[in-house]
C-alpha positions as semicolon CSV with decimal commas, in nm:
position;residue;x (nm);y (nm);z (nm)
1;M;1,214;0,283;1,624
2;P;1,084;0,256;1,267
3;L;0,954;0,537;1,049
4;Y;0,596;0,506;0,929
5;R;0,393;0,710;0,680
6;Y;0,047;0,811;0,799
7;K;-0,254;0,977;0,640
8;C;-0,516;1,149;0,852
9;T;-0,865;1,028;0,757
10;Q;-1,013;1,357;0,880
11;C;-0,803;1,630;0,709
12;K;-0,612;1,408;0,457
13;E;-0,270;1,534;0,578
14;E;0,019;1,291;0,516
15;F;0,319;1,280;0,746
16;I;0,601;1,056;0,865
17;G;0,629;0,952;1,228
18;L;0,907;0,783;1,423
19;V;0,698;0,540;1,627
20;S;0,753;0,245;1,855
21;L;0,492;-0,030;1,825
22;A;0,391;0,027;2,187
23;N;0,299;0,391;2,110
24;D;0,141;0,336;1,768
25;D;-0,211;0,410;1,896
26;K;-0,101;0,741;2,055
27;I;0,008;0,908;1,730
28;K;-0,205;1,202;1,621
29;C;-0,223;1,416;1,310
30;K;0,032;1,695;1,311
31;K;-0,214;1,928;1,135
32;C;-0,554;1,877;1,301
33;G;-0,475;1,661;1,606
34;S;-0,703;1,371;1,507
35;F;-0,618;1,017;1,615
36;R;-0,799;0,875;1,307
37;L;-0,496;0,778;1,100
38;E;-0,428;0,530;0,825
39;K;-0,083;0,372;0,808
40;L;0,044;0,390;0,450
41;L;0,271;0,153;0,262
42;P;0,620;0,275;0,173
43;R;0,639;0,466;-0,157
44;F;0,917;0,247;-0,295
45;I;1,111;-0,063;-0,214
46;S;1,483;-0,057;-0,261
47;G;1,717;-0,348;-0,287
48;R;1,944;-0,548;-0,512
49;T;1,882;-0,850;-0,726
50;K;2,108;-1,152;-0,695
51;E;2,288;-1,026;-1,009
52;G;2,369;-0,703;-0,825
53;A;2,139;-0,464;-1,011
54;V;1,948;-0,207;-0,808
55;I;1,572;-0,268;-0,810
56;G;1,364;0,028;-0,924
57;E;1,641;0,211;-1,110
58;N;1,734;0,201;-1,476
59;S;2,078;0,047;-1,499
60;C;2,164;0,158;-1,852
61;S;2,120;0,487;-2,030
62;T;2,040;0,301;-2,354
63;C;1,741;0,100;-2,232
64;Q;1,454;0,108;-1,987
65;A;1,525;-0,231;-1,831
66;S;1,547;-0,267;-1,456
67;S;1,881;-0,447;-1,473
68;C;2,183;-0,473;-1,701
69;V;2,126;-0,847;-1,727
70;S;1,844;-0,788;-1,976
71;C;2,051;-0,581;-2,223
72;G;2,384;-0,760;-2,175
73;R;2,579;-0,463;-2,038
């Protein structure tokens, strides 16, 4: 079962739920009990480029590039 981030449209509480697609409509807010929820996008996407650099992380301490390919290291 996948993890999803939710935000309650009633009390604005955000939480993570382990939910099967069959039970997605039965999830309720852990704070107020409302079923009025908005499914949120993940906060970050992680992965590797074809060069092997990690996406979303600075690869070098000397630059702010997202991969070492750009600075030659």
